[in-house]
Chimera marker file (.cmm) of the C-alpha trace (Angstrom):
<marker_set name="trace">
<marker id="1" x="72.283" y="125.456" z="130.874" r="1" g="1" b="0" radius="0.5"/>
<marker id="2" x="71.615" y="121.331" z="129.562" r="1" g="1" b="0" radius="0.5"/>
<marker id="3" x="67.857" y="120.592" z="130.386" r="1" g="1" b="0" radius="0.5"/>
<marker id="4" x="67.972" y="116.833" z="129.793" r="1" g="1" b="0" radius="0.5"/>
<marker id="5" x="67.092" y="114.678" z="132.703" r="1" g="1" b="0" radius="0.5"/>
<marker id="6" x="69.692" y="113.506" z="135.011" r="1" g="1" b="0" radius="0.5"/>
<marker id="7" x="68.829" y="109.831" z="135.342" r="1" g="1" b="0" radius="0.5"/>
<marker id="8" x="70.464" y="108.041" z="138.271" r="1" g="1" b="0" radius="0.5"/>
<marker id="9" x="70.125" y="104.162" z="137.286" r="1" g="1" b="0" radius="0.5"/>
<marker id="10" x="70.170" y="103.069" z="133.168" r="1" g="1" b="0" radius="0.5"/>
<marker id="11" x="67.641" y="101.606" z="131.485" r="1" g="1" b="0" radius="0.5"/>
<marker id="12" x="67.248" y="97.878" z="131.874" r="1" g="1" b="0" radius="0.5"/>
<marker id="13" x="67.340" y="95.712" z="128.467" r="1" g="1" b="0" radius="0.5"/>
<marker id="14" x="64.077" y="94.954" z="126.781" r="1" g="1" b="0" radius="0.5"/>
<marker id="15" x="65.792" y="91.074" z="126.276" r="1" g="1" b="0" radius="0.5"/>
<marker id="16" x="68.679" y="89.374" z="127.864" r="1" g="1" b="0" radius="0.5"/>
<marker id="17" x="70.513" y="88.569" z="130.893" r="1" g="1" b="0" radius="0.5"/>
<marker id="18" x="69.947" y="92.041" z="132.562" r="1" g="1" b="0" radius="0.5"/>
<marker id="19" x="66.934" y="93.077" z="133.010" r="1" g="1" b="0" radius="0.5"/>
<marker id="20" x="67.452" y="95.208" z="136.778" r="1" g="1" b="0" radius="0.5"/>
<marker id="21" x="68.715" y="98.989" z="136.697" r="1" g="1" b="0" radius="0.5"/>
<marker id="22" x="72.478" y="99.792" z="137.706" r="1" g="1" b="0" radius="0.5"/>
<marker id="23" x="73.421" y="102.928" z="139.229" r="1" g="1" b="0" radius="0.5"/>
<marker id="24" x="75.450" y="105.263" z="136.972" r="1" g="1" b="0" radius="0.5"/>
<marker id="25" x="75.402" y="107.989" z="139.898" r="1" g="1" b="0" radius="0.5"/>
<marker id="26" x="76.727" y="108.585" z="143.175" r="1" g="1" b="0" radius="0.5"/>
<marker id="27" x="73.401" y="109.032" z="144.663" r="1" g="1" b="0" radius="0.5"/>
<marker id="28" x="71.945" y="106.082" z="143.207" r="1" g="1" b="0" radius="0.5"/>
<marker id="29" x="75.003" y="104.244" z="144.881" r="1" g="1" b="0" radius="0.5"/>
<marker id="30" x="74.130" y="106.181" z="148.628" r="1" g="1" b="0" radius="0.5"/>
<marker id="31" x="70.266" y="104.961" z="147.814" r="1" g="1" b="0" radius="0.5"/>
<marker id="32" x="71.834" y="101.219" z="147.101" r="1" g="1" b="0" radius="0.5"/>
<marker id="33" x="73.671" y="101.223" z="149.839" r="1" g="1" b="0" radius="0.5"/>
<marker id="34" x="71.140" y="102.816" z="152.353" r="1" g="1" b="0" radius="0.5"/>
<marker id="35" x="68.437" y="100.016" z="151.485" r="1" g="1" b="0" radius="0.5"/>
<marker id="36" x="70.959" y="97.582" z="152.472" r="1" g="1" b="0" radius="0.5"/>
<marker id="37" x="71.603" y="99.069" z="155.897" r="1" g="1" b="0" radius="0.5"/>
<marker id="38" x="68.312" y="100.015" z="156.145" r="1" g="1" b="0" radius="0.5"/>
<marker id="39" x="67.281" y="96.210" z="155.819" r="1" g="1" b="0" radius="0.5"/>
<marker id="40" x="70.569" y="95.185" z="157.887" r="1" g="1" b="0" radius="0.5"/>
<marker id="41" x="69.280" y="97.217" z="160.773" r="1" g="1" b="0" radius="0.5"/>
<marker id="42" x="65.522" y="96.352" z="160.704" r="1" g="1" b="0" radius="0.5"/>
<marker id="43" x="66.703" y="92.427" z="160.588" r="1" g="1" b="0" radius="0.5"/>
<marker id="44" x="69.056" y="93.548" z="163.418" r="1" g="1" b="0" radius="0.5"/>
<marker id="45" x="67.050" y="95.670" z="165.571" r="1" g="1" b="0" radius="0.5"/>
<marker id="46" x="63.091" y="93.781" z="164.954" r="1" g="1" b="0" radius="0.5"/>
<marker id="47" x="62.828" y="90.053" z="166.428" r="1" g="1" b="0" radius="0.5"/>
<marker id="48" x="61.158" y="88.890" z="163.720" r="1" g="1" b="0" radius="0.5"/>
<marker id="49" x="59.507" y="86.031" z="165.874" r="1" g="1" b="0" radius="0.5"/>
<marker id="50" x="57.887" y="88.249" z="168.423" r="1" g="1" b="0" radius="0.5"/>
<marker id="51" x="56.701" y="91.095" z="166.397" r="1" g="1" b="0" radius="0.5"/>
<marker id="52" x="56.468" y="89.016" z="162.552" r="1" g="1" b="0" radius="0.5"/>
<marker id="53" x="54.158" y="92.266" z="161.311" r="1" g="1" b="0" radius="0.5"/>
<marker id="54" x="56.020" y="95.090" z="162.868" r="1" g="1" b="0" radius="0.5"/>
<marker id="55" x="59.025" y="93.317" z="160.917" r="1" g="1" b="0" radius="0.5"/>
<marker id="56" x="57.066" y="92.128" z="157.792" r="1" g="1" b="0" radius="0.5"/>
<marker id="57" x="56.193" y="95.608" z="157.427" r="1" g="1" b="0" radius="0.5"/>
<marker id="58" x="58.815" y="97.734" z="158.100" r="1" g="1" b="0" radius="0.5"/>
<marker id="59" x="60.298" y="95.385" z="155.009" r="1" g="1" b="0" radius="0.5"/>
<marker id="60" x="57.811" y="95.812" z="152.724" r="1" g="1" b="0" radius="0.5"/>
<marker id="61" x="58.026" y="100.119" z="153.583" r="1" g="1" b="0" radius="0.5"/>
<marker id="62" x="61.613" y="100.078" z="152.524" r="1" g="1" b="0" radius="0.5"/>
<marker id="63" x="61.087" y="97.417" z="149.823" r="1" g="1" b="0" radius="0.5"/>
<marker id="64" x="58.151" y="100.054" z="148.292" r="1" g="1" b="0" radius="0.5"/>
<marker id="65" x="60.467" y="102.854" z="148.592" r="1" g="1" b="0" radius="0.5"/>
<marker id="66" x="62.980" y="101.733" z="147.051" r="1" g="1" b="0" radius="0.5"/>
<marker id="67" x="61.183" y="100.687" z="143.981" r="1" g="1" b="0" radius="0.5"/>
<marker id="68" x="59.866" y="103.881" z="143.260" r="1" g="1" b="0" radius="0.5"/>
<marker id="69" x="62.917" y="105.702" z="143.750" r="1" g="1" b="0" radius="0.5"/>
<marker id="70" x="64.124" y="103.437" z="141.092" r="1" g="1" b="0" radius="0.5"/>
<marker id="71" x="61.061" y="104.097" z="139.104" r="1" g="1" b="0" radius="0.5"/>
<marker id="72" x="61.432" y="107.990" z="139.470" r="1" g="1" b="0" radius="0.5"/>
<marker id="73" x="65.187" y="108.587" z="138.970" r="1" g="1" b="0" radius="0.5"/>
<marker id="74" x="65.756" y="105.939" z="136.378" r="1" g="1" b="0" radius="0.5"/>
<marker id="75" x="65.913" y="106.266" z="132.389" r="1" g="1" b="0" radius="0.5"/>
<marker id="76" x="62.874" y="105.019" z="130.875" r="1" g="1" b="0" radius="0.5"/>
<marker id="77" x="63.363" y="101.533" z="129.077" r="1" g="1" b="0" radius="0.5"/>
<marker id="78" x="64.800" y="101.290" z="125.698" r="1" g="1" b="0" radius="0.5"/>
<marker id="79" x="62.154" y="99.883" z="123.468" r="1" g="1" b="0" radius="0.5"/>
<marker id="80" x="64.650" y="100.259" z="119.823" r="1" g="1" b="0" radius="0.5"/>
<marker id="81" x="67.081" y="97.480" z="120.495" r="1" g="1" b="0" radius="0.5"/>
<marker id="82" x="65.936" y="94.276" z="119.002" r="1" g="1" b="0" radius="0.5"/>
<marker id="83" x="68.366" y="92.195" z="120.371" r="1" g="1" b="0" radius="0.5"/>
<link id1="1" id2="2" r="1" g="1" b="0" radius="0.2"/>
<link id1="2" id2="3" r="1" g="1" b="0" radius="0.2"/>
<link id1="3" id2="4" r="1" g="1" b="0" radius="0.2"/>
<link id1="4" id2="5" r="1" g="1" b="0" radius="0.2"/>
<link id1="5" id2="6" r="1" g="1" b="0" radius="0.2"/>
<link id1="6" id2="7" r="1" g="1" b="0" radius="0.2"/>
<link id1="7" id2="8" r="1" g="1" b="0" radius="0.2"/>
<link id1="8" id2="9" r="1" g="1" b="0" radius="0.2"/>
<link id1="9" id2="10" r="1" g="1" b="0" radius="0.2"/>
<link id1="10" id2="11" r="1" g="1" b="0" radius="0.2"/>
<link id1="11" id2="12" r="1" g="1" b="0" radius="0.2"/>
<link id1="12" id2="13" r="1" g="1" b="0" radius="0.2"/>
<link id1="13" id2="14" r="1" g="1" b="0" radius="0.2"/>
<link id1="14" id2="15" r="1" g="1" b="0" radius="0.2"/>
<link id1="15" id2="16" r="1" g="1" b="0" radius="0.2"/>
<link id1="16" id2="17" r="1" g="1" b="0" radius="0.2"/>
<link id1="17" id2="18" r="1" g="1" b="0" radius="0.2"/>
<link id1="18" id2="19" r="1" g="1" b="0" radius="0.2"/>
<link id1="19" id2="20" r="1" g="1" b="0" radius="0.2"/>
<link id1="20" id2="21" r="1" g="1" b="0" radius="0.2"/>
<link id1="21" id2="22" r="1" g="1" b="0" radius="0.2"/>
<link id1="22" id2="23" r="1" g="1" b="0" radius="0.2"/>
<link id1="23" id2="24" r="1" g="1" b="0" radius="0.2"/>
<link id1="24" id2="25" r="1" g="1" b="0" radius="0.2"/>
<link id1="25" id2="26" r="1" g="1" b="0" radius="0.2"/>
<link id1="26" id2="27" r="1" g="1" b="0" radius="0.2"/>
<link id1="27" id2="28" r="1" g="1" b="0" radius="0.2"/>
<link id1="28" id2="29" r="1" g="1" b="0" radius="0.2"/>
<link id1="29" id2="30" r="1" g="1" b="0" radius="0.2"/>
<link id1="30" id2="31" r="1" g="1" b="0" radius="0.2"/>
<link id1="31" id2="32" r="1" g="1" b="0" radius="0.2"/>
<link id1="32" id2="33" r="1" g="1" b="0" radius="0.2"/>
<link id1="33" id2="34" r="1" g="1" b="0" radius="0.2"/>
<link id1="34" id2="35" r="1" g="1" b="0" radius="0.2"/>
<link id1="35" id2="36" r="1" g="1" b="0" radius="0.2"/>
<link id1="36" id2="37" r="1" g="1" b="0" radius="0.2"/>
<link id1="37" id2="38" r="1" g="1" b="0" radius="0.2"/>
<link id1="38" id2="39" r="1" g="1" b="0" radius="0.2"/>
<link id1="39" id2="40" r="1" g="1" b="0" radius="0.2"/>
<link id1="40" id2="41" r="1" g="1" b="0" radius="0.2"/>
<link id1="41" id2="42" r="1" g="1" b="0" radius="0.2"/>
<link id1="42" id2="43" r="1" g="1" b="0" radius="0.2"/>
<link id1="43" id2="44" r="1" g="1" b="0" radius="0.2"/>
<link id1="44" id2="45" r="1" g="1" b="0" radius="0.2"/>
<link id1="45" id2="46" r="1" g="1" b="0" radius="0.2"/>
<link id1="46" id2="47" r="1" g="1" b="0" radius="0.2"/>
<link id1="47" id2="48" r="1" g="1" b="0" radius="0.2"/>
<link id1="48" id2="49" r="1" g="1" b="0" radius="0.2"/>
<link id1="49" id2="50" r="1" g="1" b="0" radius="0.2"/>
<link id1="50" id2="51" r="1" g="1" b="0" radius="0.2"/>
<link id1="51" id2="52" r="1" g="1" b="0" radius="0.2"/>
<link id1="52" id2="53" r="1" g="1" b="0" radius="0.2"/>
<link id1="53" id2="54" r="1" g="1" b="0" radius="0.2"/>
<link id1="54" id2="55" r="1" g="1" b="0" radius="0.2"/>
<link id1="55" id2="56" r="1" g="1" b="0" radius="0.2"/>
<link id1="56" id2="57" r="1" g="1" b="0" radius="0.2"/>
<link id1="57" id2="58" r="1" g="1" b="0" radius="0.2"/>
<link id1="58" id2="59" r="1" g="1" b="0" radius="0.2"/>
<link id1="59" id2="60" r="1" g="1" b="0" radius="0.2"/>
<link id1="60" id2="61" r="1" g="1" b="0" radius="0.2"/>
<link id1="61" id2="62" r="1" g="1" b="0" radius="0.2"/>
<link id1="62" id2="63" r="1" g="1" b="0" radius="0.2"/>
<link id1="63" id2="64" r="1" g="1" b="0" radius="0.2"/>
<link id1="64" id2="65" r="1" g="1" b="0" radius="0.2"/>
<link id1="65" id2="66" r="1" g="1" b="0" radius="0.2"/>
<link id1="66" id2="67" r="1" g="1" b="0" radius="0.2"/>
<link id1="67" id2="68" r="1" g="1" b="0" radius="0.2"/>
<link id1="68" id2="69" r="1" g="1" b="0" radius="0.2"/>
<link id1="69" id2="70" r="1" g="1" b="0" radius="0.2"/>
<link id1="70" id2="71" r="1" g="1" b="0" radius="0.2"/>
<link id1="71" id2="72" r="1" g="1" b="0" radius="0.2"/>
<link id1="72" id2="73" r="1" g="1" b="0" radius="0.2"/>
<link id1="73" id2="74" r="1" g="1" b="0" radius="0.2"/>
<link id1="74" id2="75" r="1" g="1" b="0" radius="0.2"/>
<link id1="75" id2="76" r="1" g="1" b="0" radius="0.2"/>
<link id1="76" id2="77" r="1" g="1" b="0" radius="0.2"/>
<link id1="77" id2="78" r="1" g="1" b="0" radius="0.2"/>
<link id1="78" id2="79" r="1" g="1" b="0" radius="0.2"/>
<link id1="79" id2="80" r="1" g="1" b="0" radius="0.2"/>
<link id1="80" id2="81" r="1" g="1" b="0" radius="0.2"/>
<link id1="81" id2="82" r="1" g="1" b="0" radius="0.2"/>
<link id1="82" id2="83" r="1" g="1" b="0" radius="0.2"/>
</marker_set>
């Protein structure tokens, strides 16, 4: 059995216009859809004018979880490319 790790997101290029991680597996696409659904649900359910701290706390929690998954399941940065 192959022991190489299976990354969900490809590595960002060190230079150029593409500095984000694109999803390459179906699990990453599910994470992307879940992130957008969570943001939409928080916006639809929580009244941000009345519960400002709750709203921004939930948004911050979702964004931090999303960034942690990207870092954890993403391919390491490519440092050998010079373009």
